[in-house]
C-alpha positions as CSV (number, residue, x, y, z in Angstrom):
1,M,-59.2,-5.0,1.4
2,R,-58.3,-5.0,-2.2
3,D,-61.0,-4.2,-4.9
4,F,-61.9,-7.8,-7.0
5,G,-65.2,-6.1,-8.2
6,P,-64.6,-7.2,-11.9
7,A,-63.5,-10.8,-10.8
8,E,-66.0,-11.1,-8.4
9,Y,-68.8,-10.0,-10.8
10,I,-68.1,-12.7,-13.2
11,I,-67.7,-15.2,-10.2
12,K,-71.1,-14.5,-8.7
13,K,-72.8,-14.4,-12.2
14,H,-71.6,-17.6,-13.0
15,E,-71.6,-19.6,-9.7
16,G,-74.8,-18.1,-8.1
17,F,-75.3,-18.6,-4.5
18,N,-75.8,-22.1,-2.9
19,A,-77.0,-22.0,0.6
20,K,-76.4,-25.7,0.8
21,A,-73.4,-27.6,0.0
22,Y,-73.5,-29.6,-3.5
23,A,-71.0,-32.2,-4.9
24,D,-68.9,-30.6,-7.6
25,P,-69.6,-32.1,-11.1
26,L,-66.1,-31.4,-12.0
27,A,-64.2,-32.3,-9.1
28,D,-64.9,-35.9,-8.0
29,G,-65.4,-36.1,-4.1
30,C,-65.2,-32.1,-3.4
31,W,-68.3,-30.3,-2.2
32,T,-69.0,-26.7,-3.0
33,I,-71.1,-24.0,-1.1
34,G,-71.8,-20.4,-1.4
35,Y,-70.3,-18.6,-4.3
36,G,-68.1,-21.5,-5.5
37,S,-66.1,-22.2,-2.4
38,Q,-64.7,-25.6,-1.8
39,F,-63.0,-24.6,1.7
40,Y,-63.5,-22.5,4.5
41,I,-61.3,-19.4,5.8
42,D,-59.7,-21.8,8.4
43,G,-58.7,-24.4,5.4
44,S,-61.3,-27.2,6.4
45,P,-63.1,-28.4,3.3
46,V,-66.7,-28.3,2.5
47,Q,-68.6,-31.2,3.3
48,K,-71.8,-33.0,2.5
49,G,-74.8,-31.4,4.6
50,H,-73.1,-28.1,5.3
51,R,-75.0,-24.9,5.0
52,I,-73.9,-21.2,4.9
53,T,-75.2,-17.9,5.1
54,R,-74.7,-15.1,2.4
55,T,-72.4,-13.1,4.8
56,K,-70.3,-16.1,5.6
57,A,-70.1,-17.0,2.0
58,Q,-69.0,-13.5,1.0
59,E,-66.2,-13.9,3.7
60,C,-65.1,-17.1,2.1
61,L,-65.2,-15.8,-1.4
62,S,-63.1,-12.5,-0.2
63,E,-60.5,-14.6,1.3
64,E,-60.1,-16.8,-1.7
65,L,-59.9,-13.9,-3.8
66,L,-57.2,-12.3,-1.8
67,L,-55.2,-15.6,-1.8
68,I,-55.4,-16.1,-5.5
69,S,-54.2,-12.4,-6.0
70,E,-51.4,-13.0,-3.8
71,D,-50.4,-16.2,-5.4
72,I,-50.6,-14.7,-9.1
73,D,-48.4,-11.8,-7.6
74,G,-45.9,-14.2,-6.8
75,L,-45.2,-15.3,-10.4
76,N,-43.9,-11.8,-11.2
77,L,-46.2,-11.6,-14.5
78,S,-46.4,-8.5,-16.5
79,L,-50.4,-8.0,-16.2
80,T,-52.5,-5.1,-16.5
81,A,-55.3,-4.8,-13.9
82,S,-57.8,-6.1,-16.1
83,M,-55.7,-9.2,-16.9
84,K,-55.4,-9.9,-13.4
85,Q,-59.0,-9.5,-12.5
86,A,-59.8,-11.9,-15.2
87,L,-57.1,-14.5,-14.3
88,I,-58.5,-14.4,-10.6
89,S,-62.2,-15.4,-12.0
90,F,-60.6,-18.2,-14.0
91,I,-58.3,-19.6,-11.2
92,H,-61.4,-19.6,-8.9
93,S,-63.1,-21.7,-11.5
94,V,-60.4,-24.2,-12.7
95,G,-58.0,-24.2,-9.6
96,W,-54.5,-23.0,-9.1
97,Q,-52.8,-26.1,-10.1
98,A,-54.6,-26.2,-13.4
99,F,-53.7,-22.7,-14.2
100,L,-50.1,-23.0,-13.1
101,Y,-49.3,-26.0,-15.4
102,S,-51.2,-24.6,-18.5
103,N,-49.8,-23.1,-21.6
104,I,-51.4,-19.4,-20.2
105,V,-48.4,-18.7,-17.9
106,D,-45.9,-19.6,-20.6
107,A,-47.9,-17.4,-23.0
108,I,-48.2,-14.4,-20.9
109,E,-44.5,-14.5,-19.8
110,V,-43.6,-13.7,-23.5
111,N,-46.5,-11.3,-23.8
112,D,-48.4,-13.6,-26.3
113,V,-52.0,-12.3,-25.3
114,T,-53.5,-14.1,-28.1
115,T,-52.3,-17.5,-27.2
116,A,-53.1,-16.8,-23.4
117,T,-56.8,-16.2,-24.4
118,Q,-56.8,-19.0,-26.8
119,E,-55.7,-21.2,-24.1
120,I,-58.2,-19.9,-21.6
121,N,-61.0,-20.4,-23.9
122,Q,-60.2,-24.0,-23.8
123,W,-61.4,-24.7,-20.3
124,I,-65.1,-25.1,-21.4
125,F,-65.7,-28.8,-21.0
126,D,-67.5,-31.0,-18.5
127,E,-66.0,-34.4,-17.3
128,E,-67.3,-36.1,-20.4
129,H,-65.4,-33.7,-22.5
130,K,-68.6,-31.8,-23.6
131,A,-68.6,-28.4,-24.2
132,V,-70.8,-26.5,-21.4
133,G,-72.7,-23.4,-22.5
134,G,-72.3,-21.7,-19.1
135,L,-68.3,-22.2,-19.3
136,V,-68.2,-21.1,-22.9
137,E,-70.1,-17.9,-21.7
138,R,-67.7,-17.4,-18.6
139,R,-64.5,-17.7,-20.5
140,M,-65.8,-15.2,-23.2
141,E,-66.4,-12.8,-20.5
142,E,-63.1,-13.9,-19.0
143,T,-61.0,-13.1,-22.0
144,A,-63.1,-10.0,-22.9
145,L,-61.9,-8.7,-19.5
146,F,-58.4,-10.0,-20.2
147,L,-58.0,-7.9,-23.4
148,S,-60.1,-4.8,-22.3
149,E,-56.9,-2.6,-22.0
150,E,-55.3,-4.1,-25.1
151,E,-55.9,-2.9,-28.6
152,G,-55.9,-4.8,-32.0
153,V,-56.4,-8.4,-30.5
154,Q,-59.0,-10.4,-31.8
155,R,-61.5,-11.4,-29.1
156,S,-63.2,-14.9,-29.8
157,A,-63.6,-18.3,-28.5
158,N,-62.7,-19.5,-31.8
159,I,-65.3,-22.3,-31.9
160,L,-66.6,-21.7,-35.3
161,L,-62.9,-21.3,-36.6
162,K,-61.9,-24.8,-35.3
163,A,-65.4,-26.1,-36.9
164,F,-64.2,-24.6,-40.2
165,R,-60.6,-26.1,-40.0
166,D,-61.9,-29.5,-38.8
167,Y,-64.8,-29.8,-41.1
168,E,-65.2,-33.1,-43.1
169,A,-68.8,-32.8,-44.2
170,S,-70.1,-35.7,-42.0
171,A,-73.5,-35.9,-41.3
172,E,-73.1,-34.9,-37.7
173,Q,-71.3,-31.7,-38.6
174,V,-73.9,-30.8,-41.5
175,A,-76.6,-31.2,-38.9
176,A,-74.8,-29.3,-36.5
177,I,-74.3,-26.3,-38.9
178,R,-78.0,-26.3,-40.1
179,K,-79.1,-26.5,-36.5
180,L,-76.8,-23.6,-35.7
181,E,-77.9,-21.3,-39.1
182,S,-81.6,-22.0,-38.1
183,S,-81.1,-20.2,-35.0
184,I,-79.0,-17.2,-36.2
185,S,-80.7,-13.9,-37.2
186,P,-81.1,-13.6,-41.1
187,Y,-79.4,-10.2,-40.8
188,I,-76.3,-11.4,-39.0
189,L,-76.1,-14.4,-41.7
190,A,-76.1,-11.6,-44.3
191,D,-73.6,-9.6,-42.6
192,F,-71.4,-13.0,-42.2
193,A,-71.9,-14.0,-45.5
194,N,-70.5,-10.5,-47.0
195,H,-67.4,-10.3,-44.6
196,F,-66.8,-13.9,-45.4
197,D,-67.1,-13.0,-49.1
198,L,-69.0,-16.3,-49.1
199,F,-70.7,-15.8,-52.7
200,N,-67.8,-14.2,-54.6
201,R,-65.5,-17.2,-54.1
202,H,-65.3,-20.3,-56.1
203,S,-67.5,-23.3,-54.8
204,V,-67.9,-26.7,-56.1
205,F,-71.5,-26.2,-54.9
206,L,-72.4,-22.9,-56.7
207,D,-70.7,-22.4,-60.3
208,Y,-73.3,-19.7,-61.1
209,D,-74.6,-16.3,-59.8
210,P,-78.0,-16.6,-58.8
211,Y,-78.5,-12.8,-59.2
212,E,-77.3,-12.7,-62.8
213,I,-79.6,-15.6,-63.6
214,Y,-82.5,-13.9,-61.9
215,K,-81.6,-10.7,-64.2
216,L,-81.5,-12.6,-67.2
217,S,-85.2,-14.3,-66.4
218,G,-86.6,-10.9,-65.8
């Protein structure tokens, strides 16, 4: 049996264990059980009212991970062990077809790991295209694992970067920024301001140096 420890850890952390089948909120008409399984080892689908033991759920998960691993091997991609583990977790979450027809495969084929991780981080939405915190966290863990054997590659979900690029100062955007700022440690904010060189650049909102005024007033 192959070792899928890193992938299995992420899957179990985010899927949890469910002894009773539940309707998958992201897959209409599908039922999920155990550690995120929609099918049993014999290929039969999970159905409403089904129950499962942890032992049986582990068997289903192990079989799923083996099948995903073999499918990945069939693509003949140049992957590190960590990249493959990350993709196993990701594919278990979104499905093989979604992965296969995404831009992730194309990026990996040309060794563009930055684009590959950016594409992985796009899969964070529910059926109403609203970002889900649990999916954001899972994608961040998967991309961190994906890049763990790479050097000099930025590891970020790019949510803030996209917010900066799309900023239009709408009431909703301003409210969202203020809400985020109020929840961040002042020390992290100060560090961000310094790294961003926030107060040393020209701003239409700030055309004076508060520190200089403070010194003059003293």
